[in-house]
C-alpha positions as CSV (number, residue, x, y, z in Angstrom):
1,M,71.2,115.8,47.0
2,T,70.1,118.8,47.4
3,S,66.4,119.3,45.9
4,M,64.9,123.1,44.8
5,T,62.4,124.5,43.3
6,H,62.4,127.6,41.2
7,D,58.6,128.9,41.6
8,A,59.7,132.9,40.8
9,R,56.8,134.7,40.5
10,E,55.4,136.9,38.4
11,I,56.0,140.5,39.7
12,T,54.5,143.6,38.7
13,G,56.0,147.6,39.8
14,G,54.4,150.7,39.8
15,V,55.1,154.7,39.8
16,D,52.7,157.1,40.7
17,T,54.8,160.4,40.1
18,H,54.7,163.8,42.0
19,G,55.7,166.6,41.7
20,L,57.9,165.9,45.0
21,T,57.8,162.6,45.9
22,H,56.8,158.7,44.0
23,H,55.2,156.2,44.8
24,T,56.0,152.6,43.6
25,A,54.3,149.2,44.2
26,V,55.0,145.9,43.7
27,I,51.7,143.3,42.8
28,D,52.0,139.9,42.3
29,S,50.3,137.9,39.4
30,I,46.8,138.3,40.7
31,G,47.1,141.8,42.3
32,R,48.7,141.3,46.2
33,H,50.3,144.1,47.1
34,L,53.9,143.1,47.7
35,A,55.5,146.1,49.0
36,D,55.3,150.0,48.4
37,R,57.4,152.4,49.4
38,E,57.4,156.7,48.4
39,F,61.3,158.0,47.5
40,P,61.9,162.0,47.1
41,A,61.9,163.4,43.2
42,T,64.8,163.7,42.9
43,V,68.2,162.2,40.9
44,R,69.6,160.4,44.0
45,G,65.1,159.7,44.7
46,Y,65.3,158.1,41.1
47,R,68.0,156.0,41.4
48,D,66.7,154.4,45.0
49,L,63.5,154.1,43.5
50,L,65.3,152.2,41.0
51,D,68.0,150.1,43.3
52,W,64.3,149.6,45.5
53,M,62.7,148.0,42.0
54,R,65.3,145.6,41.6
55,S,65.8,144.3,44.6
56,Q,62.2,143.0,43.9
57,W,62.3,141.0,41.0
58,L,65.8,139.9,42.6
59,E,64.1,138.8,45.5
60,S,61.3,137.2,43.6
61,K,63.4,135.1,41.6
62,R,65.3,133.4,44.6
63,P,64.5,129.4,45.3
64,A,62.4,128.6,47.3
65,L,63.7,125.3,49.3
66,A,61.2,122.3,48.3
67,P,60.0,121.1,52.0
68,N,61.9,118.1,53.6
69,T,65.0,119.0,51.5
70,W,68.6,120.8,53.1
71,A,71.1,123.5,51.0
72,G,74.8,122.8,51.2
């Protein structure tokens, strides 16, 4: 039998925009830093920034295995 918990974290992302670069960060519901990255202020940079933010959101939604269980 497989047992999983679905303790998805609430996360918030923000972007600090500049002329040549944009710096983005992700924090949890109590303000803890989870990740950050800088992207160029270009069309490709905007796409990469959005992809990165989406990946952070997907990572926060991934189910975690409960202790002493297995997935299979």
